[in-house]
C-alpha positions in Angstrom: 69.9 -51.4 -16.1 68.6 -50.2 -19.4 70.0 -47.1 -21.0 66.5 -45.5 -21.1 66.0 -46.1 -17.5 69.3 -44.6 -16.5 68.6 -41.7 -18.8 65.3 -41.0 -17.0 66.8 -41.3 -13.5 69.5 -38.9 -14.3 67.0 -36.4 -15.8 64.7 -36.8 -12.8 67.7 -36.3 -10.4 68.8 -33.2 -12.2 65.2 -31.7 -11.8 65.0 -32.7 -8.2 68.5 -31.2 -7.3 67.6 -28.2 -9.5 64.3 -27.6 -7.6 66.2 -28.3 -4.1 68.7 -25.6 -5.0 66.1 -23.1 -5.9 64.3 -23.6 -2.7 67.2 -23.3 -0.5 68.3 -20.1 -2.4 64.7 -18.8 -2.1 64.6 -19.6 1.8 67.9 -17.7 2.3 66.7 -14.7 0.2 63.3 -14.5 2.1 64.4 -15.4 5.6 65.2 -11.7 6.5 61.9 -10.4 5.2 59.9 -13.2 7.1 61.9 -12.4 10.4 61.3 -8.7 9.8 57.6 -9.3 9.4 57.4 -11.4 12.4 59.1 -8.6 14.5 56.8 -6.1 13.1 53.7 -8.4 14.1 55.1 -8.8 17.6 55.5 -5.1 18.0 52.1 -4.4 16.7 50.7 -6.9 19.1 52.6 -5.3 22.1 51.6 -2.0 21.2 48.0 -2.8 21.8 48.5 -4.1 25.4 51.3 -1.8 26.5 50.6 2.0 26.1 53.6 3.8 24.6 53.5 6.5 27.6 54.7 3.8 30.1 58.1 2.8 28.5 61.0 4.4 27.0 62.6 1.1 26.0 61.7 -1.6 23.2 59.7 -4.2 25.0 60.4 -6.6 22.1 64.1 -6.9 22.9 63.6 -6.9 26.6 62.4 -10.1 27.6 62.6 -12.9 30.1 61.9 -16.6 29.5 59.5 -18.3 32.1 57.5 -21.6 32.2 53.6 -21.5 32.9 51.9 -24.2 35.1 51.5 -26.5 32.1 55.3 -26.5 31.4 54.8 -24.2 28.3 57.6 -21.8 27.5 56.3 -18.0 28.1 58.3 -15.1 26.7 57.6 -12.1 28.8 58.1 -8.6 27.2 59.0 -6.0 29.6 58.4 -2.2 29.5 60.7 0.0 31.2 60.6 3.7 32.0 63.9 5.1 33.5 65.1 1.5 34.0 62.2 0.6 36.2 59.8 -2.2 34.9 56.4 -0.4 34.6 54.6 -3.2 32.8 54.9 -6.7 31.0 53.2 -8.5 28.3 52.9 -12.3 27.5 50.7 -14.7 25.6 48.0 -16.5 27.5 45.8 -19.5 26.2 42.2 -20.5 26.6 40.0 -23.2 25.3 37.3 -22.1 23.0 34.4 -24.0 21.2 36.7 -24.7 18.2 40.0 -25.2 19.8 42.6 -23.1 21.4 42.4 -19.3 21.6 45.8 -17.4 21.7 45.9 -14.0 23.4 48.4 -11.2 24.3 47.8 -9.7 27.7 49.6 -6.6 29.2 49.8 -6.0 33.0 51.2 -2.9 34.8 53.8 -3.6 37.6 50.9 -3.6 40.2 49.0 -6.2 38.4 46.4 -4.3 36.7 45.5 -5.3 33.0 46.7 -2.8 30.6 44.9 -4.7 27.6 44.2 -8.0 26.2 43.9 -8.7 22.5 43.4 -12.0 20.5 46.2 -13.3 18.4 44.7 -16.3 16.9 41.6 -18.4 17.2 39.4 -21.0 15.2 36.0 -19.8 16.6 32.7 -19.5 14.6 32.5 -16.6 12.5 29.5 -14.4 13.6 29.4 -16.0 17.2 32.7 -16.8 18.7 34.7 -14.2 16.7 33.1 -11.4 18.8 36.3 -11.8 21.0 38.1 -9.8 18.4 38.4 -6.0 18.8 37.5 -5.2 15.1 34.2 -7.1 15.8 33.1 -5.9 19.0 34.5 -4.0 22.1 33.9 -7.0 24.5 37.8 -7.9 24.8 38.3 -4.3 26.1 36.2 -4.8 29.3 39.4 -6.4 30.9 41.4 -3.2 30.8 41.8 -1.9 34.4 40.7 -5.1 36.1 43.0 -7.2 38.4 42.9 -10.3 40.8 40.8 -8.5 43.5 38.9 -6.5 40.9 36.5 -8.1 40.3 36.6 -10.8 43.4 37.9 -14.2 42.2 34.5 -16.0 42.3 33.4 -13.3 39.9 35.8 -14.2 37.2 33.4 -16.1 35.1 30.7 -15.3 32.5 27.3 -14.3 33.9 25.8 -17.8 32.9 28.3 -19.3 35.5 27.5 -16.8 38.3 30.3 -14.3 37.3 30.3 -10.8 35.9 31.5 -11.0 32.3 28.8 -11.1 29.5 28.7 -14.2 27.3 27.5 -14.0 23.5 24.1 -15.2 22.5 24.7 -18.9 21.1 28.4 -18.8 22.0 29.1 -19.2 26.0 32.2 -21.4 25.4 34.3 -18.9 23.7 33.8 -15.9 26.3 34.2 -18.6 29.1 37.7 -19.7 27.6 38.9 -16.0 27.3 37.8 -15.2 30.8 39.5 -18.2 32.2 42.7 -17.4 30.3 42.7 -13.8 31.5 42.1 -15.1 35.0 45.0 -17.5 34.6 47.3 -14.8 33.1 46.8 -12.7 36.2 47.5 -15.8 38.4 50.7 -16.2 36.2 51.7 -12.6 36.8 51.1 -12.9 40.6 53.2 -16.2 40.9 56.0 -14.8 38.7 55.9 -10.9 39.4 59.5 -10.9 41.1 61.1 -12.5 38.1 59.1 -10.3 35.6 59.8 -6.9 37.3 63.4 -7.6 38.6 65.8 -5.0 37.3 69.0 -6.8 35.7 
């Protein structure tokens, strides 16, 4: 091996090692901040679907792990007052025009919706993004509803014979959200005992 090739290899290796160490140190220094921001985001999401008045615990730290009908891991956040579970919140998923829609849904101990909020989506700006609370109040219409209110056959958008409005030019997005919320209520009904047990 030529001395110049060896010299260039050592220099390149030194730079790689230095950058690798710098990345590792940066990762360690920022890990706590990243975890704190994630916890803050989770608390913010939960506060929008679980009213403060129904709990005296921290739902972020009172959880139970379940699986949905697709085998996906679901973390259920429980609100308690005086030791009794008064409500739960968990992520639900729908299929929109541009892919998966991720939502957070809160349900009280009787199965009534406390709130639904969009966490993430890729829907078309100006059309499908009307599911966001900051764009319209459409997502707020689920609050207070339950499995029997409306009847099961009405848990669809109006275009499909249901009671929920769709958006002009964007039926697929609200259809996906309505289906996700309906599925989320079914998930609660199927797992109510596990979600609300006092342990």
